[in-house]
Structure formats: C-alpha cells, structure tokens
MIMARKE-759416 format. One record per residue: residue number from 1; residue in one letter; x, y, z of N, C-alpha, C in turn. Coordinates in steps of 0.1 Angstrom, whole numbers. Each point is the difference from the previous one (the first is absolute). Layout:
! MIMARKE-759416
PT    i  aa     nX     nY     nZ    caX    caY    caZ     cX     cY     cZ
PT  NUM   A      X      Y      Z      X      Y      Z      X      Y      Z
...
//
This chain:
! MIMARKE-759416
PT    i  aa     nX     nY     nZ    caX    caY    caZ     cX     cY     cZ
PT    1   X    123  -1538  -1651      5      9    -11     -3     15      2
PT    2   X    -12      4      5     -2     14      2      9      6     11
PT    3   X      4     -8      9      9      4     11     14      4     -6
PT    4   X      4     -9     -9     13      3     -7      0     13     -8
PT    5   X    -11      2     -7     -2     12     -8     -1     12      9
PT    6   X     -6     -1     11     -1     11      9     14      4      6
PT    7   X      8    -11      3     13      3      6      9      6    -11
PT    8   X     -1     -5    -12      9      6    -11     -4     14     -2
PT    9   X    -13      3      0     -5     14     -2      5      9     11
PT   10   X     -1     -5     12      5      8     12     15      3     -1
PT   11   X      8    -10     -4     14      2     -2      3     10    -11
PT   12   X     -7     -1    -11      2     10    -11     -4     14      4
PT   13   X    -10      2      7     -4     13      5     10      5     10
PT   14   X      5     -8      9     10      4      9     13      4     -7
PT   15   X      4     -8    -10     12      4     -7     -1     13     -8
PT   16   X    -12      2     -5     -3     12     -8      1     12     10
PT   17   X     -6     -1     12      1     11      9     14      2      5
PT   18   X      8    -10      1     14      1      4      8      8    -11
PT   19   X     -3     -4    -13      7      7    -11     -4     15      0
PT   20   X    -13      2      2     -5     14     -1      6      8     12
PT   21   X      1     -5     12      6      7     11     14      3     -2
PT   22   X      8    -10     -5     14      2     -2      4      8    -12
PT   23   X     -7     -3    -11      5      6    -13    -10     10     -6
PT   24   X    -11      3      6    -10     10     -5     -8     -5    -12
PT   25   X     -6     10     -6     -9     -3    -11      7     -7    -12
PT   26   X     12      4     -3      8     -7    -11      2    -15      3
PT   27   X      2     -3     12      1    -14      4    -13     -8     -3
PT   28   X    -11      6      3    -13     -6     -2     -2     -2    -15
PT   29   X      3     11     -8     -2     -1    -14      9    -11     -6
PT   30   X     12     -2      5      9    -10     -5     -5    -14      4
PT   31   X     -5     -1     12     -6    -13      5    -12     -4     -8
PT   32   X     -9     10     -2    -12     -3     -8      4     -4    -15
PT   33   X     10      7     -6      4     -3    -13      6    -14     -1
PT   34   X      8     -4     10      6    -13      1    -11    -11      1
PT   35   X    -10      2      9    -10     -9      2     -9     -2    -12
PT   36   X     -4     11     -6     -9      0    -12      8     -7    -12
PT   37   X     12      4     -1      8     -6    -11      2    -15      2
PT   38   X      2     -5     12      1    -14      2    -13     -7     -2
PT   39   X    -11      5      4    -13     -6     -2     -4      0    -15
PT   40   X      3     11     -7     -3      0    -14     10     -6     -9
PT   41   X     11     -5      6     11     -6     -7      6     10    -10
PT   42   X      1     12      4      5     11     -9     14      4      6
PT   43   X     10     -4     -7     14      2      5      4     15      0
PT   44   X     -6      8     -8      4     14     -1     -5      7     13
PT   45   X    -12     -3      4     -6      7     12      7     -6     13
PT   46   X      1    -13      0      7     -6     12     14      4      1
PT   47   X      7      2    -11     14      4      0      1     15      4
PT   48   X     -9      8     -4     -1     14      5     -1      1     15
PT   49   X    -10     -8      5     -2      0     15     12     -5      7
PT   50   X      6    -11     -5     12     -5      7     12      9      0
PT   51   X      2      7    -12     11      9     -1     -2     12     10
PT   52   X    -12      5      1     -2     11      9      2     -4     15
PT   53   X     -5    -12      3      2     -5     14     14     -2      3
PT   54   X      8     -5     -9     14     -2      2      7     14      1
PT   55   X     -4      9     -8      6     14      2     -3      6     13
PT   56   X    -12     -2      5     -4      5     13      8     -7     11
PT   57   X      1    -13     -1      8     -8     10     15      4      0
PT   58   X      5      3    -12     15      4      0      2     14      5
PT   59   X    -10      8     -2      1     14      5     -1      1     15
PT   60   X     -8     -9      6     -1      1     15     11     -6      7
PT   61   X      8     -9     -6     11     -7      6     12      8      1
//
C-alpha cells in the first residue's frame, strides 16, 4: 500500500511540474484549485480550476 501511495504522489508531482513548465504560474493555480475542489467536493472551486486549465490548453493549441 505505501508503494502505491508513493507512486501516485510521484506522478502527481511530475504532472504538477509539467503544468508549471508549460503553462506557468496560472497553470499551477488552476491545477491546485481543481485538486482542492475535487478533494473538498466543492464544485465551484473545481469548476474554476477546470475552466482555467481548458482556457490555457485552448490558447496554446
């Protein structure tokens, strides 16, 4: 069980670094808002993070 948690944490940190490298500080803010909103089951915060991430993805394409 601890090995699975370690792998998941490493993947999350890797994804966070990728988002920050590609989309800058706003990408990190959106990713954190999405993550916190999902963990807290708050649709407003998770929706805010998701919308910003989508806007950043649409802008770079």
